[in-house]
C-alpha positions as a Markdown table, in Angstrom:
| # | Residue | x | y | z |
|---|---|---|---|---|
| 1 | Met | -6.6 | 28.7 | 15.4 |
| 2 | Arg | -8.7 | 26.0 | 16.6 |
| 3 | Ala | -12.4 | 25.1 | 15.2 |
| 4 | Ala | -14.5 | 22.5 | 17.2 |
| 5 | Gly | -14.8 | 18.8 | 15.4 |
| 6 | Gly | -16.0 | 18.7 | 12.3 |
| 7 | Val | -19.7 | 17.8 | 10.8 |
| 8 | Leu | -20.6 | 14.0 | 10.4 |
| 9 | Ala | -19.8 | 12.9 | 6.3 |
| 10 | Leu | -22.4 | 11.0 | 4.7 |
| 11 | Leu | -19.8 | 9.1 | 2.7 |
| 12 | Leu | -17.5 | 6.7 | 3.9 |
| 13 | Gly | -14.5 | 5.1 | 2.8 |
| 14 | Gly | -11.1 | 2.6 | 3.4 |
| 15 | Cys | -7.9 | 4.6 | 3.3 |
| 16 | Ser | -6.7 | 7.2 | 3.2 |
| 17 | Leu | 5.6 | -3.8 | -3.6 |
| 18 | Ile | 20.5 | -16.1 | -16.9 |
| 19 | Val | 22.5 | -18.4 | -17.3 |
| 20 | Pro | 26.1 | -17.5 | -18.9 |
| 21 | Gly | 26.8 | -19.5 | -21.9 |
| 22 | Pro | 29.9 | -21.1 | -22.5 |
| 23 | Asp | 33.1 | -19.2 | -22.8 |
| 24 | Asp | 33.9 | -17.9 | -26.3 |
| 25 | Phe | 37.6 | -19.1 | -27.6 |
| 26 | Thr | 39.2 | -17.8 | -30.4 |
| 27 | Tyr | 42.6 | -19.7 | -32.0 |
| 28 | Thr | 44.8 | -17.0 | -33.8 |
| 29 | Asp | 47.7 | -18.6 | -35.9 |
| 30 | Gly | 50.9 | -16.9 | -35.1 |
| 31 | Asp | 54.3 | -17.8 | -35.6 |
| 32 | Asp | 55.9 | -20.9 | -34.0 |
| 33 | Ala | 56.8 | -19.4 | -30.7 |
| 34 | Gly | 53.6 | -18.1 | -30.4 |
| 35 | Arg | 52.2 | -21.1 | -31.1 |
| 36 | Arg | 54.4 | -24.0 | -29.3 |
| 37 | Asp | 56.2 | -22.0 | -26.9 |
| 38 | Gly | 53.7 | -19.0 | -25.7 |
| 39 | Gly | 50.4 | -21.5 | -26.1 |
| 40 | Ala | 51.9 | -25.1 | -25.2 |
| 41 | Asp | 54.7 | -24.0 | -22.6 |
| 42 | Ala | 52.2 | -21.5 | -21.5 |
| 43 | Gly | 49.3 | -23.9 | -20.9 |
| 44 | Ala | 51.3 | -26.5 | -19.4 |
| 45 | Asp | 52.8 | -24.0 | -16.8 |
| 46 | Ala | 49.2 | -22.8 | -16.1 |
| 47 | Gly | 47.9 | -26.0 | -15.7 |
| 48 | Val | 50.7 | -27.5 | -13.3 |
| 49 | Asp | 51.8 | -24.4 | -11.7 |
| 50 | Gly | 48.2 | -22.7 | -11.1 |
| 51 | Gly | 46.0 | -25.6 | -10.4 |
| 52 | Gly | 43.9 | -25.7 | -13.2 |
| 53 | Asp | 40.8 | -27.6 | -12.1 |
| 54 | Asp | 42.7 | -28.8 | -9.1 |
| 55 | Ala | 42.7 | -25.0 | -7.7 |
| 56 | Gly | 38.9 | -24.8 | -8.1 |
| 57 | Leu | 38.3 | -27.8 | -6.8 |
| 58 | Asp | 40.4 | -26.8 | -3.2 |
| 59 | Ala | 38.6 | -23.4 | -3.3 |
| 60 | Gly | 35.3 | -25.5 | -3.5 |
| 61 | Glu | 36.5 | -28.1 | -0.8 |
| 62 | Asp | 38.1 | -25.6 | 1.5 |
| 63 | Ala | 34.8 | -23.1 | 1.3 |
| 64 | Gly | 32.8 | -26.5 | 1.9 |
| 65 | Ala | 34.8 | -27.3 | 5.0 |
| 66 | Ser | 34.0 | -23.8 | 6.5 |
| 67 | Cys | 30.3 | -23.9 | 5.9 |
| 68 | Ala | 27.8 | -24.7 | 8.6 |
| 69 | Ala | 25.9 | -27.9 | 8.6 |
| 70 | Thr | 22.5 | -26.0 | 7.3 |
| 71 | Glu | 24.7 | -24.4 | 4.2 |
| 72 | Thr | 25.3 | -25.6 | 0.7 |
| 73 | Val | 28.4 | -24.5 | -1.0 |
| 74 | Cys | 26.9 | -22.4 | -4.7 |
| 75 | Gly | 29.5 | -20.6 | -6.8 |
| 76 | Gly | 32.1 | -21.5 | -4.3 |
| 77 | Ala | 30.4 | -19.7 | -1.4 |
| 78 | Cys | 28.4 | -20.8 | 1.7 |
| 79 | Thr | 24.8 | -20.8 | 1.2 |
| 80 | Asp | 21.5 | -21.5 | 3.0 |
| 81 | Thr | 19.2 | -22.6 | 0.5 |
| 82 | Asp | 16.6 | -22.1 | 2.4 |
| 83 | Thr | 16.3 | -18.5 | 2.7 |
| 84 | Asp | 18.6 | -17.5 | -0.3 |
| 85 | Pro | 16.2 | -15.8 | -3.0 |
| 86 | Ala | 19.2 | -16.9 | -5.4 |
| 87 | His | 19.8 | -20.2 | -4.7 |
| 88 | Cys | 16.2 | -21.3 | -3.5 |
| 89 | Gly | 16.5 | -25.1 | -2.7 |
| 90 | Ala | 19.4 | -25.6 | -4.9 |
| 91 | Cys | 22.1 | -23.8 | -6.4 |
| 92 | Asp | 21.1 | -21.3 | -9.0 |
| 93 | Asn | 17.7 | -21.5 | -8.2 |
| 94 | Ala | 16.6 | -18.4 | -8.9 |
| 95 | Cys | 13.2 | -16.9 | -7.5 |
| 96 | Gly | 11.4 | -14.0 | -9.1 |
| 97 | Ala | 12.4 | -10.4 | -8.7 |
| 98 | Gly | 10.9 | -9.5 | -5.0 |
| 99 | Trp | 10.2 | -12.9 | -3.9 |
| 100 | Glu | 11.4 | -14.4 | -0.8 |
| 101 | Cys | 12.9 | -17.8 | 0.0 |
| 102 | Arg | 11.0 | -19.7 | 2.6 |
| 103 | Ala | 11.6 | -23.2 | 3.6 |
| 104 | Gly | 14.1 | -23.9 | 0.0 |
| 105 | Ser | 10.5 | -22.7 | -1.9 |
| 106 | Cys | 10.1 | -19.5 | -3.9 |
| 107 | Tyr | 7.5 | -17.2 | -2.3 |
| 108 | Asp | 5.6 | -14.6 | -3.8 |
| 109 | Thr | 6.0 | -11.7 | -1.6 |
| 110 | Pro | 3.1 | -9.4 | -0.3 |
| 111 | Val | 4.1 | -6.0 | -1.1 |
| 112 | Glu | 0.8 | -3.5 | -0.5 |
| 113 | Ile | -2.0 | -4.0 | 1.6 |
| 114 | Ala | -6.0 | -2.6 | 1.0 |
| 115 | Val | -9.1 | -2.7 | 2.8 |
| 116 | Gly | -13.0 | -1.8 | 2.1 |
| 117 | Met | -15.5 | -2.9 | 4.9 |
| 118 | Arg | -16.1 | -5.7 | 3.7 |
| 119 | His | -13.3 | -7.0 | 1.8 |
| 120 | Ser | -9.4 | -6.9 | 1.5 |
| 121 | Cys | -6.8 | -7.3 | -1.6 |
| 122 | Val | -3.0 | -7.6 | -1.3 |
| 123 | Arg | -0.6 | -7.1 | -4.3 |
| 124 | Arg | 2.2 | -9.6 | -4.4 |
| 125 | Ala | 5.6 | -8.8 | -5.7 |
| 126 | Ser | 5.1 | -10.7 | -9.1 |
| 127 | Gly | 2.4 | -8.2 | -9.6 |
| 128 | Ser | -0.6 | -10.2 | -9.2 |
| 129 | Val | -3.6 | -8.9 | -6.9 |
| 130 | Trp | -5.7 | -11.7 | -4.4 |
| 131 | Cys | -8.7 | -10.6 | -2.4 |
| 132 | Trp | -11.3 | -12.0 | -0.2 |
| 133 | Gly | -14.6 | -11.6 | 1.9 |
| 134 | Gly | -17.7 | -9.9 | 0.6 |
| 135 | Asn | -18.4 | -9.8 | -2.5 |
| 136 | Phe | -21.6 | -8.3 | -3.4 |
| 137 | Tyr | -20.8 | -5.7 | -6.3 |
| 138 | Gly | -17.7 | -7.7 | -7.8 |
| 139 | Glu | -15.2 | -6.0 | -5.2 |
| 140 | Leu | -13.0 | -9.6 | -5.6 |
| 141 | Gly | -12.0 | -9.6 | -9.1 |
| 142 | Thr | -13.2 | -13.0 | -9.7 |
| 143 | Gly | -15.6 | -12.8 | -12.4 |
| 144 | Thr | -18.3 | -13.7 | -9.8 |
| 145 | Ser | -20.4 | -12.6 | -7.2 |
| 146 | Met | -19.5 | -15.3 | -5.0 |
| 147 | Pro | -18.0 | -14.5 | -1.5 |
| 148 | Ser | -14.4 | -15.9 | -0.6 |
| 149 | Leu | -13.3 | -17.2 | 2.9 |
| 150 | Val | -9.7 | -17.1 | 1.7 |
| 151 | Pro | -7.7 | -15.0 | -1.0 |
| 152 | Ala | -8.4 | -15.8 | -4.5 |
| 153 | Pro | -6.4 | -14.1 | -7.6 |
| 154 | Val | -8.2 | -11.0 | -9.5 |
| 155 | Leu | -8.8 | -12.2 | -13.0 |
| 156 | Gly | -7.1 | -10.3 | -16.0 |
| 157 | Leu | -4.3 | -8.4 | -14.0 |
| 158 | Ala | -0.8 | -8.6 | -14.7 |
| 159 | Gly | 2.0 | -6.5 | -13.5 |
| 160 | Ala | 0.4 | -4.6 | -11.0 |
| 161 | Ala | 2.5 | -1.7 | -9.4 |
| 162 | His | -0.3 | 0.1 | -7.2 |
| 163 | Leu | -3.4 | -1.0 | -5.6 |
| 164 | Ser | -6.1 | 1.0 | -3.3 |
| 165 | Gly | -9.2 | -0.3 | -2.2 |
| 166 | Ser | -12.2 | 1.4 | -0.7 |
| 167 | Ser | -15.7 | 1.6 | 0.1 |
| 168 | Ala | -18.7 | 3.9 | -0.8 |
| 169 | Leu | -20.6 | 3.9 | 2.2 |
| 170 | Thr | -24.1 | 5.9 | 2.6 |
| 171 | Ile | -25.8 | 6.0 | 6.3 |
| 172 | Asn | -29.6 | 6.3 | 6.5 |
| 173 | Arg | -31.7 | 8.3 | 8.7 |
| 174 | Ile | -31.9 | 5.3 | 11.4 |
| 175 | Gly | -28.0 | 4.1 | 11.1 |
| 176 | Asn | -28.2 | 1.4 | 8.6 |
| 177 | Leu | -24.9 | 0.9 | 6.8 |
| 178 | Ser | -25.0 | 0.3 | 3.3 |
| 179 | Glu | -21.0 | -0.6 | 1.8 |
| 180 | Phe | -20.3 | -0.8 | -2.3 |
| 181 | Gly | -16.8 | -1.8 | -2.4 |
| 182 | Tyr | -14.5 | -1.1 | -5.1 |
| 183 | Asn | -10.5 | -1.3 | -5.9 |
| 184 | Cys | -8.1 | 0.1 | -8.8 |
| 185 | Val | -4.5 | -1.3 | -9.5 |
| 186 | Ala | -2.0 | 1.0 | -11.7 |
| 187 | Thr | 0.2 | -1.5 | -13.4 |
| 188 | Ser | 3.8 | -1.1 | -14.3 |
| 189 | Ser | 3.3 | 0.5 | -17.6 |
| 190 | Gly | 1.1 | 3.2 | -15.8 |
| 191 | Gln | -2.0 | 1.7 | -17.0 |
| 192 | Val | -5.2 | 2.0 | -14.2 |
| 193 | Ser | -7.9 | -0.1 | -14.2 |
| 194 | Cys | -10.9 | -0.5 | -11.5 |
| 195 | Trp | -13.6 | -3.3 | -10.2 |
| 196 | Gly | -16.6 | -3.8 | -8.2 |
| 197 | Ser | -19.3 | -1.1 | -7.1 |
| 198 | Asp | -20.0 | 1.8 | -10.0 |
| 199 | Gly | -22.6 | 3.3 | -8.0 |
| 200 | Ser | -21.0 | 7.0 | -7.9 |
| 201 | Gly | -19.1 | 6.6 | -11.0 |
| 202 | Gln | -15.8 | 5.7 | -9.2 |
| 203 | Ile | -14.8 | 2.8 | -12.0 |
| 204 | Gly | -13.9 | 5.6 | -14.2 |
| 205 | Asp | -15.9 | 3.7 | -17.1 |
| 206 | Gly | -18.2 | 6.6 | -17.8 |
| 207 | Leu | -21.4 | 5.0 | -16.2 |
| 208 | Met | -22.8 | 5.5 | -13.1 |
| 209 | Asp | -25.2 | 2.6 | -12.4 |
| 210 | Ser | -25.8 | 0.0 | -9.8 |
| 211 | Ala | -24.3 | -3.2 | -11.9 |
| 212 | Ala | -21.1 | -5.0 | -10.5 |
| 213 | Arg | -17.8 | -4.8 | -12.3 |
| 214 | Pro | -16.6 | -8.3 | -11.4 |
| 215 | Thr | -13.4 | -8.0 | -13.3 |
| 216 | Pro | -11.1 | -5.0 | -13.7 |
| 217 | Leu | -11.7 | -2.5 | -16.6 |
| 218 | Pro | -8.9 | -0.1 | -17.9 |
| 219 | Ile | -9.5 | 3.5 | -18.1 |
| 220 | Pro | -8.5 | 4.4 | -21.5 |
| 221 | Thr | -7.4 | 7.8 | -20.5 |
| 222 | Leu | -5.1 | 6.9 | -17.5 |
| 223 | Thr | -2.0 | 5.2 | -19.1 |
| 224 | Asn | 1.1 | 6.7 | -17.6 |
| 225 | Ala | -0.2 | 6.8 | -13.3 |
| 226 | Thr | 2.5 | 7.2 | -10.7 |
| 227 | Asp | 0.4 | 6.7 | -8.0 |
| 228 | Leu | -3.3 | 5.9 | -6.8 |
| 229 | Ala | -5.5 | 6.4 | -4.0 |
| 230 | Leu | -9.4 | 5.6 | -3.6 |
| 231 | Gly | -11.7 | 7.6 | -0.7 |
| 232 | Gly | -15.5 | 6.8 | -0.3 |
| 233 | Ala | -17.1 | 7.4 | -3.2 |
| 234 | His | -14.2 | 8.6 | -5.4 |
| 235 | Ala | -10.7 | 8.0 | -6.7 |
| 236 | Cys | -7.6 | 9.6 | -8.2 |
| 237 | Ala | -4.2 | 9.1 | -9.6 |
| 238 | Thr | -0.9 | 11.1 | -10.3 |
| 239 | Leu | 0.2 | 11.1 | -13.5 |
| 240 | Ala | 4.4 | 11.1 | -15.0 |
| 241 | Ala | 2.5 | 13.7 | -17.4 |
| 242 | Ser | 0.9 | 17.1 | -17.4 |
| 243 | Pro | -2.0 | 17.4 | -15.9 |
| 244 | Arg | -0.4 | 15.7 | -12.9 |
| 245 | Thr | -3.7 | 15.1 | -10.7 |
| 246 | Leu | -7.0 | 13.5 | -11.6 |
| 247 | Cys | -9.4 | 12.0 | -10.2 |
| 248 | Trp | -13.3 | 10.6 | -10.6 |
| 249 | Gly | -16.8 | 9.3 | -9.0 |
| 250 | Glu | -18.1 | 11.6 | -6.3 |
| 251 | Arg | -16.4 | 15.1 | -6.9 |
| 252 | Leu | -14.8 | 16.2 | -3.3 |
| 253 | Gly | -15.3 | 19.7 | -2.2 |
| 254 | Ala | -18.8 | 19.5 | -4.2 |
| 255 | Leu | -21.0 | 16.4 | -3.0 |
| 256 | Gly | -24.0 | 15.6 | -5.5 |
| 257 | Thr | -21.2 | 16.2 | -8.4 |
| 258 | Tyr | -20.1 | 13.1 | -10.2 |
| 259 | Asp | -17.0 | 12.6 | -13.0 |
| 260 | Leu | -17.7 | 9.8 | -14.7 |
| 261 | Thr | -14.4 | 10.0 | -16.5 |
| 262 | Pro | -11.0 | 11.3 | -14.9 |
| 263 | Arg | -10.9 | 14.9 | -14.7 |
| 264 | Ala | -8.0 | 17.3 | -13.9 |
| 265 | Val | -8.2 | 18.6 | -10.4 |
| 266 | Pro | -7.8 | 22.2 | -10.7 |
| 267 | Gly | -4.9 | 23.8 | -8.8 |
| 268 | Ala | -2.9 | 21.0 | -8.6 |
| 269 | Pro | 0.7 | 21.5 | -9.2 |
| 270 | Ala | 2.3 | 20.6 | -12.5 |
| 271 | Gly | 6.1 | 21.8 | -11.9 |
| 272 | Ala | 7.0 | 18.3 | -10.6 |
| 273 | Arg | 6.2 | 14.7 | -10.0 |
| 274 | Tyr | 4.5 | 13.9 | -7.2 |
| 275 | Arg | 5.9 | 12.0 | -4.2 |
| 276 | Gly | 2.5 | 11.3 | -2.3 |
| 277 | Leu | -0.9 | 10.8 | -2.7 |
| 278 | Ala | -3.7 | 10.1 | -0.3 |
| 279 | Val | -7.9 | 10.6 | -0.7 |
| 280 | Gly | -10.0 | 10.4 | 2.2 |
| 281 | Val | -13.5 | 10.0 | 2.9 |
| 282 | Ala | -13.9 | 14.1 | 2.5 |
| 283 | Val | -10.3 | 15.0 | 1.5 |
| 284 | Ala | -7.6 | 14.3 | -0.9 |
| 285 | Cys | -3.8 | 15.7 | -0.6 |
| 286 | Val | -1.0 | 15.5 | -3.1 |
| 287 | Ile | 2.7 | 16.2 | -2.3 |
| 288 | Asp | 4.6 | 18.0 | -4.9 |
| 289 | Gly | 8.2 | 17.6 | -5.6 |
| 290 | Thr | 9.6 | 20.4 | -3.2 |
| 291 | Gly | 7.7 | 18.7 | -0.3 |
| 292 | Gln | 4.7 | 21.5 | -0.4 |
| 293 | Leu | 1.2 | 19.8 | 0.7 |
| 294 | Tyr | -2.1 | 20.6 | -1.6 |
| 295 | Cys | -5.1 | 19.3 | -0.3 |
| 296 | Trp | -9.1 | 19.8 | -1.7 |
| 297 | Gly | -12.4 | 18.5 | -0.8 |
| 298 | Ser | -15.0 | 18.8 | 2.4 |
| 299 | Asn | -13.2 | 21.8 | 4.4 |
| 300 | Ser | -16.3 | 21.7 | 7.3 |
| 301 | Gly | -13.5 | 19.9 | 10.0 |
| 302 | Gly | -10.8 | 22.2 | 8.8 |
| 303 | Ala | -8.9 | 18.7 | 7.3 |
| 304 | Val | -7.8 | 20.9 | 3.9 |
| 305 | Gly | -5.7 | 22.8 | 6.6 |
| 306 | Asp | -6.1 | 26.2 | 4.5 |
| 307 | Gly | -7.1 | 28.3 | 7.4 |
| 308 | Thr | -11.0 | 28.2 | 6.9 |
| 309 | Met | -13.7 | 25.9 | 6.9 |
| 310 | Ile | -14.8 | 26.9 | 3.2 |
| 311 | Asp | -15.5 | 23.5 | 0.6 |
| 312 | Arg | -12.5 | 23.6 | -1.7 |
| 313 | Glu | -12.6 | 21.9 | -5.3 |
| 314 | Ala | -9.3 | 23.3 | -6.2 |
| 315 | Ala | -5.8 | 21.9 | -4.9 |
| 316 | Thr | -4.9 | 24.3 | -1.6 |
| 317 | Pro | -1.2 | 24.7 | -0.3 |
| 318 | Val | -1.6 | 23.7 | 3.5 |
| 319 | Val | -0.5 | 26.7 | 5.4 |
| 320 | Gly | 2.1 | 26.5 | 7.9 |
| 321 | Leu | 3.4 | 23.0 | 6.9 |
| 322 | Pro | 7.1 | 22.4 | 6.7 |
| 323 | Pro | 8.4 | 20.5 | 3.6 |
| 324 | Val | 6.7 | 16.6 | 4.0 |
| 325 | Val | 7.5 | 13.1 | 2.7 |
| 326 | Asp | 4.1 | 11.2 | 3.6 |
| 327 | Val | 0.4 | 12.0 | 4.0 |
| 328 | Ala | -2.6 | 10.2 | 5.2 |
| 329 | Thr | -6.4 | 11.1 | 5.1 |
| 330 | Gly | -9.0 | 9.6 | 7.3 |
| 331 | Trp | -12.6 | 11.0 | 7.3 |
| 332 | Leu | -12.2 | 14.8 | 8.5 |
| 333 | Thr | -8.4 | 14.7 | 9.6 |
| 334 | Ala | -5.5 | 14.8 | 7.5 |
| 335 | Cys | -1.8 | 14.2 | 9.0 |
| 336 | Ala | 1.4 | 14.5 | 7.2 |
| 337 | Leu | 5.4 | 13.6 | 7.9 |
| 338 | Glu | 8.4 | 15.5 | 8.0 |
| 339 | Ala | 11.5 | 13.7 | 6.7 |
| 340 | Gly | 12.8 | 13.8 | 10.2 |
| 341 | Gly | 9.8 | 12.4 | 11.7 |
| 342 | Gln | 7.8 | 14.8 | 12.8 |
| 343 | Val | 4.0 | 14.2 | 12.5 |
| 344 | Trp | 1.5 | 17.5 | 12.0 |
| 345 | Cys | -1.9 | 16.7 | 11.9 |
| 346 | Trp | -5.0 | 19.1 | 11.4 |
| 347 | Gly | -8.7 | 19.1 | 11.0 |
| 348 | Ala | -11.0 | 17.3 | 13.6 |
| 349 | Asp | -10.3 | 16.3 | 17.1 |
| 350 | Gln | -8.1 | 13.8 | 16.3 |
| 351 | Leu | -4.9 | 15.2 | 16.1 |
| 352 | Gly | -2.4 | 13.3 | 18.6 |
| 353 | Asp | -1.5 | 16.7 | 20.3 |
| 354 | Gly | -3.2 | 16.0 | 23.7 |
| 355 | Ser | -5.9 | 18.0 | 22.6 |
| 356 | Thr | -9.6 | 16.8 | 21.9 |
| 357 | Ser | -10.4 | 19.5 | 19.7 |
| 358 | Gly | -9.7 | 20.2 | 16.3 |
| 359 | Ser | -7.5 | 22.6 | 14.3 |
| 360 | Ile | -7.8 | 24.0 | 10.9 |
| 361 | Thr | -4.1 | 24.4 | 10.5 |
| 362 | Pro | -1.5 | 22.0 | 11.0 |
| 363 | Val | -0.3 | 21.2 | 14.6 |
| 364 | Arg | 2.2 | 19.4 | 15.7 |
| 365 | Ser | 1.6 | 15.7 | 17.6 |
| 366 | Ser | 3.5 | 14.7 | 20.2 |
| 367 | Leu | 4.9 | 11.7 | 18.0 |
| 368 | Ser | 8.6 | 13.2 | 16.8 |
| 369 | Asp | 10.2 | 9.9 | 15.3 |
| 370 | Ala | 7.8 | 8.3 | 13.0 |
| 371 | Glu | 8.7 | 6.6 | 9.7 |
| 372 | Ala | 5.6 | 5.8 | 8.2 |
| 373 | Leu | 2.5 | 7.1 | 8.0 |
| 374 | Trp | -1.4 | 5.5 | 7.8 |
| 375 | Ala | -4.8 | 6.4 | 8.5 |
| 376 | Gly | -8.6 | 5.5 | 8.1 |
| 377 | Pro | -12.0 | 5.7 | 9.5 |
| 378 | Leu | -13.3 | 4.2 | 11.8 |
| 379 | Tyr | -17.3 | 3.5 | 12.5 |
| 380 | Ser | -18.5 | 2.0 | 16.0 |
| 381 | Ala | -21.6 | 2.5 | 18.0 |
| 382 | Leu | -22.9 | 4.6 | 15.8 |
| 383 | Gln | -19.9 | 6.8 | 16.1 |
| 384 | Gly | -17.7 | 7.8 | 13.7 |
| 385 | Gly | -13.9 | 9.4 | 13.3 |
| 386 | Asp | -10.4 | 8.4 | 12.3 |
| 387 | Gln | -7.6 | 6.1 | 13.2 |
| 388 | Ile | -4.2 | 7.6 | 12.4 |
| 389 | Cys | -1.0 | 4.9 | 13.3 |
| 390 | Ala | 2.6 | 5.7 | 12.3 |
| 391 | Arg | 5.3 | 3.4 | 12.9 |
| 392 | Arg | 7.9 | 4.8 | 15.1 |
| 393 | Val | 11.6 | 4.4 | 15.0 |
| 394 | Gly | 12.6 | 0.8 | 16.0 |
| 395 | Gly | 9.4 | -0.5 | 14.6 |
| 396 | Ser | 7.0 | 0.3 | 17.3 |
| 397 | Ile | 3.0 | 1.2 | 15.8 |
| 398 | Glu | 1.2 | 3.7 | 17.7 |
| 399 | Cys | -2.2 | 4.8 | 17.2 |
| 400 | Trp | -4.1 | 7.9 | 17.8 |
| 401 | Gly | -8.1 | 9.0 | 17.3 |
| 402 | Leu | -10.8 | 7.0 | 17.6 |
| 403 | Asp | -10.4 | 3.7 | 19.6 |
| 404 | Gly | -12.9 | 1.4 | 17.7 |
| 405 | Ala | -12.8 | -1.5 | 19.6 |
| 406 | Glu | -13.2 | 0.5 | 23.1 |
| 407 | Ser | -16.2 | 2.7 | 21.6 |
| 408 | Gln | -18.1 | -0.7 | 20.4 |
| 409 | Arg | -17.2 | -1.9 | 24.2 |
| 410 | Thr | -18.6 | 1.0 | 25.9 |
| 411 | Arg | -21.2 | 2.4 | 23.0 |
| 412 | Ser | -19.7 | 5.8 | 23.1 |
| 413 | Arg | -16.9 | 7.7 | 21.6 |
| 414 | Val | -13.6 | 7.0 | 22.7 |
| 415 | Leu | -10.7 | 9.4 | 21.3 |
| 416 | Arg | -7.4 | 8.8 | 22.0 |
| 417 | Ala | -5.7 | 12.2 | 22.2 |
| 418 | Thr | -1.7 | 11.0 | 22.2 |
| 419 | Pro | -0.3 | 8.3 | 20.4 |
| 420 | Val | -0.8 | 4.6 | 22.3 |
| 421 | Pro | 1.2 | 1.3 | 21.6 |
| 422 | Leu | -1.2 | -0.8 | 19.2 |
| 423 | Gly | -0.1 | -3.7 | 21.2 |
| 424 | Phe | 0.8 | -5.9 | 18.1 |
| 425 | Trp | 2.2 | -5.7 | 14.5 |
| 426 | Asp | 5.8 | -4.0 | 15.5 |
| 427 | Gly | 8.0 | -3.5 | 12.5 |
| 428 | Ala | 4.9 | -4.0 | 10.1 |
| 429 | Arg | 6.2 | -3.4 | 6.3 |
| 430 | Ser | 2.3 | -1.9 | 5.2 |
| 431 | Leu | -1.1 | -1.0 | 7.0 |
| 432 | Ala | -4.7 | -0.4 | 5.9 |
| 433 | Ile | -7.4 | 0.9 | 8.0 |
| 434 | Ser | -11.1 | 0.1 | 7.2 |
| 435 | Leu | -14.4 | 1.1 | 9.0 |
| 436 | Val | -14.3 | -2.0 | 11.0 |
| 437 | His | -11.0 | -4.0 | 10.5 |
| 438 | Met | -7.5 | -3.5 | 10.1 |
| 439 | Cys | -5.0 | -5.5 | 7.9 |
| 440 | Ala | -0.9 | -5.6 | 7.7 |
| 441 | Ile | 2.0 | -6.9 | 6.2 |
| 442 | Thr | 4.3 | -7.6 | 9.2 |
| 443 | Ala | 7.6 | -7.6 | 9.4 |
| 444 | Ala | 8.0 | -11.2 | 8.6 |
| 445 | Gly | 6.3 | -10.3 | 5.3 |
| 446 | Asp | 3.1 | -12.2 | 6.4 |
| 447 | Val | -0.1 | -11.0 | 6.0 |
| 448 | Glu | -2.4 | -10.7 | 9.3 |
| 449 | Cys | -5.9 | -9.1 | 9.9 |
| 450 | Val | -8.1 | -8.4 | 13.0 |
| 451 | Gly | -11.5 | -6.7 | 13.9 |
| 452 | Ala | -14.9 | -7.5 | 12.3 |
| 453 | Asn | -15.3 | -10.6 | 10.3 |
| 454 | Thr | -19.0 | -11.4 | 9.2 |
| 455 | Tyr | -18.3 | -11.4 | 5.6 |
| 456 | Gly | -14.7 | -13.6 | 5.7 |
| 457 | Gln | -12.8 | -10.2 | 5.4 |
| 458 | Leu | -10.3 | -11.2 | 7.8 |
| 459 | Gly | -8.9 | -14.0 | 5.3 |
| 460 | Asp | -8.6 | -16.8 | 7.9 |
| 461 | Gly | -11.2 | -19.1 | 6.4 |
| 462 | Thr | -13.5 | -18.4 | 9.1 |
| 463 | Thr | -16.6 | -15.3 | 9.6 |
| 464 | Thr | -15.3 | -15.2 | 13.1 |
| 465 | Thr | -14.6 | -11.8 | 14.6 |
| 466 | Thr | -11.5 | -11.5 | 16.6 |
| 467 | Ala | -9.6 | -8.9 | 18.8 |
| 468 | Thr | -6.2 | -10.4 | 17.9 |
| 469 | Pro | -4.3 | -10.6 | 14.4 |
| 470 | Val | -4.9 | -13.7 | 12.3 |
| 471 | Pro | -2.9 | -15.1 | 9.5 |
| 472 | Val | -4.3 | -15.0 | 6.4 |
| 473 | Arg | -4.4 | -17.8 | 4.4 |
| 474 | Leu | -2.7 | -16.6 | 1.1 |
| 475 | Pro | -1.3 | -19.1 | -1.0 |
């Protein structure tokens, strides 16, 4: 059963990686035969017949003779010290875990990307987080309110294991926007810290005011988080122990109600560790250990997926959906991915099934070979909607839903009813979609952004808006 597209929401948001010691030698005093014949003769034989040092030298010379001109012999094997993280720039010069070796220098690899409307952030393999763009509410985490056109390190963070960023956005009667950016991380130990705007209690520090939080503040009650996701003015984390899902900020499914500290989501399954969490503008979803998907929040467009249009504060099973391995939420649309690659969507009119009408239960999109899924809200020409993107087997990035660039050009709401190639970023490792720009970790491990750049959110050192991806100036 289908229902018409949903009511425009008033809160928007951005979605939704020993040197061994010397060998020990023990001399055991035995009989003369053991000392003289077994020791001296065996040692002599080994030295003469076995080759001793000569054998090692010969092996090294043989390996060197067969190496390419650009390779070096390290540990008896041919090694490209320009690219090998175990021998980066020189033999035995190992890079940190997850780092890459680029041109003979260790590089702290970007592993996770997050965006708000005016800012962007990236988590690197070392556990550091870097942000750039607007900084009205301290969302860059640099301890000041100064913007930055290039990435700057977030202060006081170590061991970040999950990153999520968002924008709490209000729209007044004449369509002007007010944006409040914030971010949260979960460390490898499970501690959650947030920074930026706290106008709806989304920092989780027990307050709700207009003061900026320019450096990360830990949430004392969250110490065993396994996943993290931020929506418009609300954030959620899944935990390693019961209760499994906690959220804070403006409560989904009961707008105008605020949780200033994390609150357990009623109805969320407690029997298995979750494998996926997504928080959008108006709806959130979580996957349990069996692949069953539960959603809650505003249901005016059917994005909860329970066959009704009744708002849900409690987590509710999505009906008619097979077991899934990934989920993405935008504004009034949600999509999920089966292990075999089939994408299912429900909610407003951005389902990717060739139609332009919504559905209050999941429908198959035309994409059946996806391997990763992302979603985010767009706002172009005073028109709201969702853009959903997937990486297909083979690497092609294809998107459907609201076409932000075309909507801006025509000043009308342009929908793509079926997936179309994005035209760049094929093979991207990760993608993040805000209301006005997108960023990606490319197949090569670089960070690039495209779209609006009024506040420097593209990170290329300029404020020039572009329809062509530009490289972020990440050190």
